[in-house]
BAGUPA-914267 format. One record per residue (C-alpha): residue in one letter; z, x, y. Coordinates in steps of 0.05 Angstrom, whole numbers. Example, Ala and Ser with C-alpha at 12.3 -4.5 7.8 and 13.67 -1.06 7.14 Angstrom:
REM residues 2
+--------+--------+--------+--------+
| residu |      z |      x |      y |
+--------+--------+--------+--------+
|      A |    156 |    246 |    -90 |
|      S |    143 |    273 |    -21 |
+--------+--------+--------+--------+
REM end
This chain:
REM residues 633
+--------+--------+--------+--------+
| residu |      z |      x |      y |
+--------+--------+--------+--------+
|      M |   1138 |    439 |    891 |
|      A |   1095 |    390 |    844 |
|      E |   1060 |    364 |    905 |
|      V |   1037 |    434 |    927 |
|      R |   1007 |    453 |    857 |
|      L |    966 |    388 |    845 |
|      P |    906 |    405 |    892 |
|      E |    902 |    476 |    858 |
|      N |    898 |    443 |    788 |
|      R |    843 |    398 |    812 |
|      L |    805 |    454 |    844 |
|      D |    807 |    492 |    777 |
|      F |    781 |    433 |    739 |
|      V |    722 |    426 |    789 |
|      W |    705 |    501 |    780 |
|      L |    707 |    493 |    702 |
|      L |    665 |    430 |    706 |
|      A |    611 |    468 |    749 |
|      A |    613 |    527 |    704 |
|      F |    601 |    485 |    644 |
|      I |    541 |    447 |    675 |
|      T |    510 |    514 |    698 |
|      A |    516 |    540 |    627 |
|      V |    484 |    479 |    597 |
|      F |    428 |    483 |    649 |
|      L |    417 |    556 |    635 |
|      F |    417 |    546 |    560 |
|      R |    365 |    489 |    569 |
|      L |    323 |    534 |    614 |
|      V |    323 |    590 |    560 |
|      F |    307 |    540 |    505 |
|      I |    248 |    513 |    543 |
|      Q |    221 |    581 |    569 |
|      L |    231 |    621 |    505 |
|      V |    240 |    577 |    445 |
|      N |    194 |    516 |    454 |
|      T |    144 |    551 |    501 |
|      E |     82 |    529 |    463 |
|      K |    105 |    457 |    457 |
|      Y |    114 |    448 |    531 |
|      K |     53 |    487 |    549 |
|      S |     14 |    439 |    504 |
|      M |     46 |    380 |    538 |
|      A |     28 |    407 |    605 |
|      D |    -44 |    417 |    585 |
|      R |    -48 |    348 |    560 |
|      N |    -21 |    320 |    625 |
|      R |    -77 |    354 |    664 |
|      T |   -130 |    339 |    610 |
|      Q |   -161 |    275 |    591 |
|      V |   -210 |    260 |    535 |
|      L |   -269 |    211 |    538 |
|      T |   -275 |    197 |    462 |
|      Q |   -343 |    197 |    426 |
|      S |   -338 |    163 |    360 |
|      A |   -354 |    205 |    299 |
|      P |   -404 |    177 |    246 |
|      R |   -365 |    144 |    190 |
|      G |   -379 |    166 |    118 |
|      R |   -441 |    135 |     86 |
|      I |   -439 |     91 |     26 |
|      F |   -489 |     94 |    -29 |
|      S |   -506 |     53 |    -89 |
|      A |   -504 |     87 |   -159 |
|      D |   -578 |     97 |   -152 |
|      N |   -573 |    130 |    -83 |
|      A |   -593 |     72 |    -42 |
|      A |   -561 |     76 |     27 |
|      I |   -519 |     13 |     39 |
|      A |   -478 |     34 |     98 |
|      T |   -502 |     88 |    146 |
|      N |   -497 |    106 |    220 |
|      R |   -545 |    107 |    278 |
|      P |   -542 |    131 |    348 |
|      S |   -511 |     86 |    400 |
|      F |   -506 |     97 |    477 |
|      S |   -452 |     81 |    527 |
|      L |   -460 |     80 |    601 |
|      I |   -405 |    119 |    635 |
|      Y |   -389 |    124 |    709 |
|      F |   -358 |    192 |    729 |
|      P |   -328 |    189 |    802 |
|      G |   -321 |    253 |    841 |
|      E |   -384 |    287 |    813 |
|      K |   -445 |    303 |    854 |
|      G |   -419 |    264 |    913 |
|      S |   -411 |    200 |    876 |
|      S |   -340 |    189 |    900 |
|      A |   -365 |    176 |    971 |
|      L |   -397 |    109 |    954 |
|      S |   -410 |     62 |   1009 |
|      D |   -409 |    -13 |    998 |
|      A |   -484 |    -16 |   1006 |
|      M |   -492 |     38 |    951 |
|      L |   -445 |      2 |    908 |
|      D |   -479 |    -63 |    915 |
|      K |   -547 |    -30 |    899 |
|      M |   -519 |      8 |    838 |
|      S |   -483 |    -52 |    806 |
|      L |   -545 |    -96 |    818 |
|      A |   -593 |    -46 |    786 |
|      I |   -549 |    -39 |    726 |
|      S |   -536 |   -113 |    718 |
|      R |   -609 |   -133 |    723 |
|      R |   -629 |    -80 |    670 |
|      L |   -572 |    -96 |    622 |
|      N |   -569 |   -169 |    634 |
|      I |   -494 |   -171 |    650 |
|      S |   -454 |   -195 |    709 |
|      Q |   -465 |   -155 |    774 |
|      A |   -395 |   -173 |    798 |
|      G |   -366 |   -145 |    733 |
|      V |   -402 |    -79 |    738 |
|      R |   -388 |    -73 |    813 |
|      E |   -311 |    -82 |    799 |
|      I |   -313 |    -30 |    744 |
|      I |   -347 |     22 |    788 |
|      R |   -301 |      6 |    848 |
|      K |   -238 |     14 |    809 |
|      A |   -263 |     79 |    777 |
|      S |   -281 |    106 |    845 |
|      K |   -216 |     87 |    875 |
|      R |   -175 |    117 |    821 |
|      D |   -222 |    176 |    809 |
|      K |   -222 |    162 |    734 |
|      P |   -286 |    152 |    689 |
|      A |   -300 |     84 |    663 |
|      R |   -345 |     52 |    612 |
|      I |   -393 |      5 |    643 |
|      A |   -428 |    -16 |    580 |
|      E |   -434 |      5 |    507 |
|      N |   -477 |     -2 |    447 |
|      L |   -542 |      0 |    487 |
|      S |   -606 |    -10 |    455 |
|      D |   -661 |     42 |    456 |
|      R |   -697 |      6 |    513 |
|      E |   -633 |     -3 |    554 |
|      M |   -615 |     71 |    544 |
|      L |   -684 |     90 |    573 |
|      L |   -673 |     44 |    633 |
|      M |   -606 |     74 |    644 |
|      S |   -634 |    144 |    642 |
|      E |   -678 |    126 |    700 |
|      L |   -618 |    103 |    742 |
|      E |   -583 |    168 |    726 |
|      A |   -632 |    205 |    773 |
|      V |   -621 |    156 |    829 |
|      Y |   -545 |    142 |    827 |
|      P |   -496 |    202 |    820 |
|      G |   -442 |    196 |    770 |
|      L |   -478 |    152 |    719 |
|      E |   -489 |    179 |    651 |
|      T |   -508 |    154 |    581 |
|      V |   -466 |    184 |    526 |
|      E |   -487 |    186 |    453 |
|      E |   -439 |    157 |    400 |
|      A |   -445 |    136 |    328 |
|      R |   -445 |     62 |    306 |
|      R |   -442 |     33 |    236 |
|      H |   -507 |      6 |    210 |
|      Y |   -522 |    -34 |    146 |
|      P |   -597 |    -24 |    133 |
|      F |   -598 |    -85 |     83 |
|      G |   -557 |   -135 |    126 |
|      A |   -515 |   -179 |     83 |
|      Y |   -528 |   -140 |     21 |
|      L |   -460 |   -130 |    -17 |
|      S |   -423 |   -153 |     43 |
|      H |   -363 |   -179 |      9 |
|      L |   -351 |   -111 |    -25 |
|      I |   -368 |    -67 |     33 |
|      G |   -334 |   -106 |     89 |
|      Y |   -347 |    -89 |    163 |
|      T |   -317 |    -52 |    219 |
|      G |   -293 |    -73 |    288 |
|      K |   -249 |    -57 |    350 |
|      M |   -174 |    -52 |    341 |
|      D |   -131 |   -109 |    357 |
|      A |    -56 |   -108 |    374 |
|      R |    -35 |   -109 |    302 |
|      D |    -82 |    -50 |    282 |
|      W |    -58 |     -9 |    341 |
|      E |     14 |    -20 |    316 |
|      K |     -7 |     11 |    251 |
|      F |    -52 |     69 |    276 |
|      S |    -19 |     86 |    343 |
|      K |     22 |    145 |    315 |
|      E |    -42 |    179 |    288 |
|      R |    -76 |    225 |    334 |
|      A |   -145 |    210 |    303 |
|      Y |   -144 |    140 |    333 |
|      S |   -148 |    114 |    403 |
|      M |   -143 |     40 |    429 |
|      D |   -219 |     31 |    427 |
|      S |   -232 |     62 |    360 |
|      L |   -274 |     25 |    311 |
|      I |   -239 |     17 |    244 |
|      G |   -253 |    -20 |    176 |
|      K |   -229 |    -92 |    182 |
|      N |   -246 |   -117 |    111 |
|      G |   -270 |    -96 |     43 |
|      L |   -283 |    -26 |     25 |
|      E |   -290 |     -6 |     97 |
|      K |   -216 |    -26 |    104 |
|      M |   -188 |     -1 |     40 |
|      Y |   -220 |     69 |     48 |
|      E |   -214 |     73 |    125 |
|      K |   -183 |    143 |    125 |
|      V |   -235 |    172 |     77 |
|      L |   -292 |    143 |    116 |
|      K |   -265 |    158 |    186 |
|      G |   -291 |    223 |    216 |
|      K |   -259 |    267 |    270 |
|      D |   -284 |    239 |    337 |
|      G |   -314 |    284 |    390 |
|      G |   -306 |    276 |    463 |
|      I |   -317 |    299 |    535 |
|      Y |   -258 |    337 |    560 |
|      L |   -240 |    323 |    631 |
|      E |   -191 |    363 |    680 |
|      V |   -150 |    316 |    722 |
|      D |    -95 |    329 |    774 |
|      Y |    -22 |    303 |    769 |
|      R |    -44 |    235 |    788 |
|      G |    -97 |    230 |    735 |
|      R |   -156 |    238 |    783 |
|      L |   -218 |    274 |    758 |
|      I |   -228 |    344 |    782 |
|      Q |   -282 |    369 |    734 |
|      R |   -310 |    363 |    666 |
|      L |   -288 |    420 |    619 |
|      E |   -328 |    415 |    556 |
|      S |   -360 |    370 |    504 |
|      R |   -335 |    373 |    432 |
|      K |   -379 |    351 |    374 |
|      W |   -355 |    303 |    322 |
|      I |   -345 |    315 |    246 |
|      S |   -370 |    258 |    201 |
|      G |   -327 |    223 |    149 |
|      S |   -335 |    230 |     73 |
|      D |   -390 |    196 |     36 |
|      I |   -374 |    144 |    -18 |
|      Y |   -419 |    134 |    -80 |
|      L |   -412 |     68 |   -114 |
|      T |   -421 |     45 |   -185 |
|      I |   -464 |    -13 |   -161 |
|      N |   -536 |    -17 |   -193 |
|      S |   -578 |    -35 |   -129 |
|      K |   -630 |    -73 |   -172 |
|      A |   -576 |   -113 |   -208 |
|      Q |   -542 |   -126 |   -144 |
|      A |   -609 |   -150 |   -112 |
|      A |   -622 |   -195 |   -171 |
|      A |   -554 |   -228 |   -166 |
|      E |   -560 |   -243 |    -93 |
|      A |   -631 |   -268 |   -100 |
|      G |   -608 |   -312 |   -158 |
|      L |   -552 |   -345 |   -118 |
|      R |   -597 |   -355 |    -59 |
|      K |   -646 |   -396 |   -102 |
|      S |   -592 |   -434 |   -136 |
|      L |   -579 |   -507 |   -127 |
|      S |   -523 |   -501 |    -80 |
|      K |   -530 |   -430 |    -56 |
|      K |   -456 |   -421 |    -69 |
|      G |   -421 |   -382 |   -122 |
|      A |   -411 |   -311 |   -149 |
|      V |   -439 |   -260 |   -197 |
|      V |   -395 |   -203 |   -227 |
|      A |   -428 |   -151 |   -274 |
|      I |   -384 |   -100 |   -308 |
|      D |   -400 |    -42 |   -353 |
|      P |   -360 |    -59 |   -416 |
|      R |   -353 |     16 |   -432 |
|      N |   -311 |     35 |   -374 |
|      G |   -298 |    -23 |   -326 |
|      S |   -345 |      2 |   -270 |
|      L |   -376 |    -54 |   -227 |
|      L |   -452 |    -60 |   -231 |
|      A |   -462 |   -119 |   -188 |
|      F |   -414 |   -161 |   -143 |
|      A |   -443 |   -220 |   -106 |
|      S |   -410 |   -276 |    -69 |
|      M |   -445 |   -332 |    -32 |
|      P |   -444 |   -351 |     24 |
|      D |   -446 |   -279 |     51 |
|      Y |   -449 |   -251 |    122 |
|      D |   -488 |   -194 |    159 |
|      P |   -436 |   -142 |    179 |
|      N |   -488 |   -113 |    231 |
|      Q |   -467 |   -172 |    278 |
|      F |   -403 |   -135 |    294 |
|      A |   -443 |    -77 |    323 |
|      Q |   -479 |   -123 |    374 |
|      P |   -455 |   -128 |    446 |
|      S |   -396 |   -177 |    449 |
|      A |   -434 |   -231 |    489 |
|      E |   -492 |   -232 |    440 |
|      R |   -447 |   -226 |    377 |
|      D |   -404 |   -284 |    400 |
|      K |   -463 |   -329 |    400 |
|      K |   -486 |   -313 |    329 |
|      L |   -420 |   -296 |    295 |
|      V |   -415 |   -330 |    226 |
|      L |   -365 |   -300 |    181 |
|      P |   -353 |   -333 |    113 |
|      E |   -302 |   -283 |     88 |
|      F |   -278 |   -323 |     29 |
|      N |   -296 |   -281 |    -32 |
|      V |   -314 |   -327 |    -87 |
|      A |   -314 |   -273 |   -140 |
|      L |   -243 |   -255 |   -128 |
|      Q |   -211 |   -313 |    -91 |
|      G |   -245 |   -375 |   -122 |
|      T |   -211 |   -405 |   -177 |
|      Y |   -248 |   -457 |   -221 |
|      P |   -236 |   -493 |   -288 |
|      P |   -274 |   -451 |   -337 |
|      G |   -302 |   -506 |   -378 |
|      S |   -338 |   -485 |   -443 |
|      I |   -337 |   -412 |   -430 |
|      F |   -264 |   -415 |   -447 |
|      K |   -284 |   -437 |   -517 |
|      I |   -292 |   -361 |   -528 |
|      I |   -218 |   -353 |   -522 |
|      T |   -205 |   -416 |   -563 |
|      S |   -250 |   -391 |   -620 |
|      V |   -211 |   -326 |   -623 |
|      A |   -145 |   -365 |   -627 |
|      L |   -172 |   -410 |   -682 |
|      L |   -196 |   -354 |   -725 |
|      E |   -134 |   -310 |   -713 |
|      S |    -90 |   -368 |   -733 |
|      G |   -113 |   -366 |   -804 |
|      K |   -110 |   -442 |   -807 |
|      I |   -187 |   -452 |   -797 |
|      R |   -239 |   -422 |   -842 |
|      P |   -306 |   -411 |   -811 |
|      E |   -344 |   -451 |   -862 |
|      D |   -300 |   -513 |   -854 |
|      T |   -340 |   -569 |   -819 |
|      V |   -320 |   -624 |   -770 |
|      T |   -363 |   -686 |   -760 |
|      C |   -382 |   -700 |   -689 |
|      N |   -405 |   -768 |   -672 |
|      G |   -404 |   -757 |   -598 |
|      S |   -331 |   -773 |   -586 |
|      Y |   -259 |   -765 |   -614 |
|      D |   -206 |   -818 |   -615 |
|      A |   -139 |   -786 |   -600 |
|      G |   -103 |   -853 |   -606 |
|      S |    -84 |   -867 |   -532 |
|      R |   -153 |   -846 |   -508 |
|      V |   -222 |   -829 |   -533 |
|      F |   -247 |   -759 |   -514 |
|      K |   -322 |   -752 |   -510 |
|      C |   -366 |   -693 |   -529 |
|      W |   -416 |   -670 |   -477 |
|      N |   -470 |   -689 |   -527 |
|      H |   -458 |   -764 |   -533 |
|      K |   -505 |   -770 |   -589 |
|      G |   -461 |   -721 |   -630 |
|      H |   -475 |   -656 |   -666 |
|      G |   -465 |   -682 |   -738 |
|      K |   -429 |   -634 |   -783 |
|      A |   -408 |   -571 |   -747 |
|      D |   -377 |   -508 |   -775 |
|      F |   -347 |   -451 |   -734 |
|      K |   -417 |   -421 |   -716 |
|      T |   -449 |   -488 |   -699 |
|      G |   -387 |   -509 |   -660 |
|      L |   -391 |   -449 |   -614 |
|      A |   -464 |   -444 |   -614 |
|      K |   -477 |   -519 |   -595 |
|      S |   -411 |   -520 |   -555 |
|      C |   -388 |   -580 |   -594 |
|      D |   -327 |   -607 |   -559 |
|      V |   -306 |   -649 |   -620 |
|      Y |   -302 |   -588 |   -662 |
|      Y |   -252 |   -558 |   -615 |
|      Y |   -213 |   -623 |   -606 |
|      V |   -199 |   -626 |   -681 |
|      N |   -184 |   -552 |   -694 |
|      S |   -142 |   -540 |   -634 |
|      Q |    -91 |   -586 |   -663 |
|      K |    -89 |   -546 |   -726 |
|      C |    -83 |   -481 |   -692 |
|      G |    -35 |   -504 |   -638 |
|      A |    -35 |   -503 |   -563 |
|      L |     14 |   -446 |   -558 |
|      A |    -32 |   -399 |   -597 |
|      I |    -89 |   -416 |   -548 |
|      E |    -45 |   -403 |   -492 |
|      N |    -21 |   -337 |   -519 |
|      F |    -92 |   -311 |   -527 |
|      A |   -107 |   -338 |   -457 |
|      R |    -54 |   -291 |   -433 |
|      A |    -80 |   -237 |   -478 |
|      F |   -147 |   -243 |   -442 |
|      R |   -110 |   -233 |   -378 |
|      L |   -117 |   -302 |   -348 |
|      G |    -61 |   -312 |   -298 |
|      K |    -63 |   -239 |   -278 |
|      P |   -106 |   -203 |   -222 |
|      S |   -158 |   -159 |   -251 |
|      G |   -127 |   -100 |   -215 |
|      I |   -190 |    -83 |   -173 |
|      D |   -177 |    -44 |   -109 |
|      L |   -195 |   -101 |    -62 |
|      P |   -147 |   -148 |    -23 |
|      Y |   -130 |   -222 |    -31 |
|      E |   -150 |   -227 |   -106 |
|      R |   -123 |   -291 |   -140 |
|      A |    -95 |   -294 |   -209 |
|      G |   -120 |   -359 |   -232 |
|      N |    -76 |   -403 |   -276 |
|      V |    -57 |   -407 |   -349 |
|      F |    -50 |   -477 |   -376 |
|      G |     -6 |   -489 |   -438 |
|      P |     62 |   -514 |   -468 |
|      G |     96 |   -452 |   -441 |
|      P |     89 |   -471 |   -364 |
|      R |    103 |   -542 |   -379 |
|      A |    168 |   -523 |   -415 |
|      D |    186 |   -481 |   -355 |
|      K |    178 |   -542 |   -312 |
|      K |    219 |   -585 |   -364 |
|      S |    156 |   -629 |   -373 |
|      Y |    123 |   -658 |   -432 |
|      W |     60 |   -634 |   -469 |
|      F |     15 |   -685 |   -501 |
|      I |    -41 |   -684 |   -552 |
|      G |    -90 |   -695 |   -493 |
|      D |    -67 |   -635 |   -461 |
|      T |    -83 |   -595 |   -523 |
|      L |   -154 |   -623 |   -526 |
|      N |   -167 |   -609 |   -452 |
|      L |   -141 |   -538 |   -460 |
|      S |   -187 |   -523 |   -520 |
|      I |   -248 |   -536 |   -481 |
|      G |   -226 |   -503 |   -415 |
|      Q |   -207 |   -564 |   -374 |
|      G |   -140 |   -587 |   -350 |
|      E |   -100 |   -540 |   -307 |
|      T |   -133 |   -475 |   -330 |
|      L |   -164 |   -436 |   -271 |
|      M |   -205 |   -373 |   -275 |
|      T |   -242 |   -329 |   -226 |
|      P |   -311 |   -302 |   -236 |
|      M |   -281 |   -232 |   -241 |
|      Q |   -234 |   -254 |   -298 |
|      A |   -295 |   -289 |   -332 |
|      A |   -333 |   -221 |   -330 |
|      Q |   -272 |   -184 |   -358 |
|      M |   -268 |   -235 |   -415 |
|      I |   -339 |   -227 |   -437 |
|      A |   -335 |   -151 |   -428 |
|      A |   -275 |   -149 |   -476 |
|      I |   -315 |   -186 |   -527 |
|      A |   -371 |   -136 |   -519 |
|      N |   -327 |    -73 |   -525 |
|      G |   -281 |    -99 |   -580 |
|      G |   -221 |   -125 |   -539 |
|      I |   -210 |    -72 |   -483 |
|      F |   -192 |    -90 |   -414 |
|      Y |   -207 |    -35 |   -362 |
|      R |   -188 |    -37 |   -290 |
|      P |   -250 |    -55 |   -253 |
|      Y |   -273 |     -3 |   -202 |
|      Y |   -329 |      5 |   -155 |
|      I |   -324 |     78 |   -129 |
|      N |   -354 |    131 |   -173 |
|      R |   -341 |    192 |   -130 |
|      I |   -326 |    214 |    -56 |
|      V |   -361 |    275 |    -24 |
|      K |   -336 |    309 |     38 |
|      P |   -385 |    330 |     95 |
|      G |   -392 |    399 |     66 |
|      G |   -411 |    374 |     -2 |
|      A |   -347 |    385 |    -37 |
|      E |   -326 |    328 |    -85 |
|      N |   -256 |    306 |    -74 |
|      F |   -254 |    247 |   -121 |
|      H |   -287 |    226 |   -186 |
|      A |   -271 |    160 |   -222 |
|      K |   -237 |    157 |   -288 |
|      P |   -233 |     96 |   -330 |
|      E |   -165 |     65 |   -337 |
|      I |   -145 |     18 |   -397 |
|      L |   -100 |    -40 |   -374 |
|      S |    -91 |    -74 |   -440 |
|      T |   -125 |    -91 |   -506 |
|      V |   -133 |   -157 |   -547 |
|      S |   -115 |   -149 |   -618 |
|      M |   -172 |   -184 |   -663 |
|      K |   -190 |   -174 |   -734 |
|      P |   -260 |   -143 |   -741 |
|      E |   -282 |   -206 |   -777 |
|      T |   -261 |   -249 |   -718 |
|      L |   -300 |   -207 |   -668 |
|      R |   -360 |   -208 |   -717 |
|      L |   -359 |   -284 |   -722 |
|      V |   -351 |   -295 |   -649 |
|      R |   -407 |   -249 |   -632 |
|      D |   -453 |   -279 |   -685 |
|      A |   -441 |   -349 |   -655 |
|      L |   -450 |   -322 |   -583 |
|      N |   -518 |   -295 |   -605 |
|      S |   -536 |   -364 |   -634 |
|      V |   -516 |   -393 |   -563 |
|      I |   -578 |   -355 |   -539 |
|      E |   -625 |   -363 |   -599 |
|      E |   -611 |   -435 |   -617 |
|      G |   -563 |   -467 |   -569 |
|      T |   -553 |   -480 |   -493 |
|      G |   -564 |   -409 |   -472 |
|      Y |   -638 |   -407 |   -489 |
|      M |   -661 |   -393 |   -417 |
|      A |   -623 |   -325 |   -417 |
|      R |   -670 |   -296 |   -472 |
|      I |   -695 |   -227 |   -456 |
|      K |   -751 |   -195 |   -497 |
|      G |   -727 |   -131 |   -533 |
|      V |   -651 |   -149 |   -518 |
|      K |   -602 |   -177 |   -566 |
|      M |   -563 |   -228 |   -523 |
|      Y |   -496 |   -256 |   -531 |
|      G |   -474 |   -312 |   -484 |
|      K |   -438 |   -375 |   -470 |
|      T |   -455 |   -434 |   -422 |
|      G |   -403 |   -479 |   -388 |
|      S |   -401 |   -541 |   -340 |
|      A |   -334 |   -546 |   -309 |
|      Q |   -311 |   -614 |   -283 |
|      N |   -306 |   -620 |   -207 |
|      P |   -273 |   -680 |   -175 |
|      H |   -311 |   -664 |   -109 |
|      G |   -382 |   -670 |   -134 |
|      E |   -429 |   -642 |   -183 |
|      D |   -398 |   -599 |   -239 |
|      H |   -394 |   -523 |   -229 |
|      A |   -443 |   -484 |   -273 |
|      W |   -417 |   -423 |   -313 |
|      F |   -452 |   -370 |   -357 |
|      V |   -423 |   -307 |   -385 |
|      A |   -463 |   -257 |   -428 |
|      Y |   -477 |   -188 |   -450 |
|      G |   -537 |   -154 |   -481 |
|      T |   -552 |    -94 |   -525 |
|      V |   -616 |    -54 |   -538 |
|      G |   -622 |    -28 |   -609 |
|      D |   -559 |      2 |   -636 |
|      E |   -533 |     22 |   -567 |
|      P |   -466 |     -6 |   -545 |
|      A |   -470 |    -60 |   -490 |
|      K |   -480 |    -29 |   -421 |
|      I |   -470 |    -92 |   -380 |
|      A |   -428 |   -158 |   -385 |
|      V |   -442 |   -211 |   -332 |
|      A |   -407 |   -274 |   -308 |
|      V |   -444 |   -323 |   -262 |
|      L |   -412 |   -384 |   -226 |
|      V |   -457 |   -432 |   -186 |
|      E |   -413 |   -484 |   -149 |
|      H |   -441 |   -552 |   -159 |
|      G |   -495 |   -524 |   -204 |
|      A |   -484 |   -581 |   -257 |
|      H |   -510 |   -542 |   -317 |
|      G |   -497 |   -471 |   -334 |
|      S |   -558 |   -470 |   -379 |
|      T |   -605 |   -482 |   -319 |
|      E |   -571 |   -454 |   -259 |
|      A |   -528 |   -396 |   -283 |
|      A |   -563 |   -368 |   -345 |
|      P |   -629 |   -349 |   -310 |
|      I |   -587 |   -308 |   -257 |
|      A |   -550 |   -271 |   -312 |
|      K |   -615 |   -257 |   -346 |
|      S |   -646 |   -226 |   -284 |
|      V |   -585 |   -182 |   -271 |
|      I |   -582 |   -159 |   -345 |
|      E |   -657 |   -143 |   -342 |
|      A |   -648 |   -102 |   -282 |
|      V |   -595 |    -57 |   -313 |
|      L |   -629 |    -51 |   -381 |
|      E |   -700 |    -44 |   -357 |
|      E |   -706 |     29 |   -375 |
|      D |   -673 |     20 |   -443 |
|      I |   -722 |    -39 |   -458 |
|      K |   -783 |      4 |   -441 |
|      A |   -758 |     63 |   -481 |
|      A |   -745 |     20 |   -541 |
|      A |   -812 |    -14 |   -537 |
|      E |   -848 |     53 |   -533 |
|      K |   -808 |     79 |   -593 |
|      S |   -826 |     19 |   -633 |
|      M |   -902 |     22 |   -616 |
|      P |   -946 |     50 |   -672 |
|      S |   -979 |    119 |   -662 |
|      L |  -1053 |    124 |   -654 |
|      S |  -1061 |    153 |   -723 |
|      E |  -1023 |     91 |   -752 |
|      T |  -1065 |     43 |   -711 |
|      A |  -1133 |     76 |   -735 |
|      S |  -1113 |     76 |   -807 |
|      A |  -1083 |      6 |   -813 |
|      P |  -1118 |    -44 |   -765 |
|      E |  -1096 |   -104 |   -809 |
|      K |  -1023 |    -89 |   -800 |
|      K |  -1031 |    -89 |   -724 |
|      E |  -1065 |   -157 |   -725 |
|      S |  -1016 |   -185 |   -772 |
|      F |   -957 |   -163 |   -726 |
|      G |   -990 |   -196 |   -666 |
|      L |  -1005 |   -262 |   -701 |
|      K |   -932 |   -263 |   -727 |
|      K |   -905 |   -252 |   -658 |
|      S |   -949 |   -306 |   -628 |
|      S |   -928 |   -355 |   -679 |
|      K |   -855 |   -341 |   -671 |
|      T |   -861 |   -348 |   -596 |
|      S |   -896 |   -416 |   -598 |
|      E |   -844 |   -439 |   -650 |
|      M |   -786 |   -420 |   -604 |
|      A |   -818 |   -454 |   -542 |
|      A |   -829 |   -519 |   -579 |
|      G |   -763 |   -528 |   -616 |
|      G |   -695 |   -560 |   -603 |
|      Q |   -653 |   -584 |   -544 |
|      Y |   -628 |   -527 |   -507 |
|      I |   -616 |   -548 |   -437 |
|      N |   -554 |   -591 |   -433 |
|      E |   -488 |   -555 |   -416 |
+--------+--------+--------+--------+
REM end
């Protein structure tokens, strides 16, 4: 009996399995046809539609005074469309003629052009023959369009930097995607394999803000991807515009100064001490980002790309500009009175070694003001031991050495804090000589130009460290503003008002009586400090940090200048800082001068007073020009 029922059970199982499969199939069919209709319709449309992308203009970049730093200009690509106007029926002779005509006019390989057209014709798919054509090349191609069916020049947008290398280390550049970029952007519909993207600097950091919505030529293709017809052309939408905090005149002055310097290498960073906005940001050597918009063959011949950003990535011994921090530590310790003097004979005997002052003849008796104004090393050798190395290290950290500034740019370095703390962490000894080196900014202390600018800005504003920023606002294509910068305080340095007053007074004396004489600006009260940092690989590096005020107004600019192998901060770095500060304060200086000028009625009634004023001014100027030793450090 069991042997008779077994086939019937198996047959029932087969019927049940068939019923289950049919039910699943019907359920899936209903789901596709009724529930997900739009999704699958869209997929089907995409399968029969291809898009030949036309790059949208990126958002423009402007300086604070509306100078256009990055814009766009028309660029033309040569496209071959097979299957149109009889172009698919290309004979070998016609193919040879077309490729020869194109190659001669564009100065490119005929064999390469011929292969592109042959493959496009065989596959019935459009292909780019050449891109980024010049105006002359575009006109030549327009002539060929009338002769050879299927050829067409298509307009796109290409990045253009009107001032070439100007501000290049901040702006960055654009370029074609590589494999790593595609891995990042492949899931975003706004990008294709041949999209141009920001590769460095602001262009990279704000890629999605600057990126517009590409347009394109929509093509109908069959199931094998072969061209049937062109459907439509859709216009692009440009990206958002960015308005920087950069003062174009100050930036131009910074770059011109570095190019005229002894080594033509270095950095200038200028900050508004009132909020942390960048006014100038120069790094030399620089590069022209326009070279990436050139045809690849021409670009590869000329490509020079010094991407190293000295302002953020260059770390150097600060030399005597560090004496600003040491001065604060001395006064805040309470162990040194400003009127106490140290006798400088040109050197200091530390027992195991004699430490020299930069002025080998010595400064004689030096109190606090003279010590900083004349940059007397011996003054700091003696008093740093009274204050203690740990106190100096702590104030170095309070002035944010050893920390990135927080600016929204990649690859910033933090420098290095030198002191007994790190030595203890390494279970190593701290010697008297280390304290002496620390006090004058030598040894293992390292600082970037950005950190130096923040340091002098904190002296100008009373001890506040703002996060440096360079974007003021972002504006959409329609004119709506979708971002406006707000200052952000990172930290503050706690200093007694008397400490700040004494340090500022001494920094003013650096300009009026000391090594910073070449940074004097008529109508501006200047505060600054020169520095020469020892360099084992050649001439010393030249430093200068400064800020200036007009009348009773708070300081609007603080600047740090580094010239690699510049030898003396007084002669190489100070004049650059002067030109940058003048550029920013130009209008304030004029307004103050006009305000101080006597009226016409005063001039008519008191001619003797005017003559006396003029003589006094001339006498003072001659006296300044004749006096003292200013150019040493």
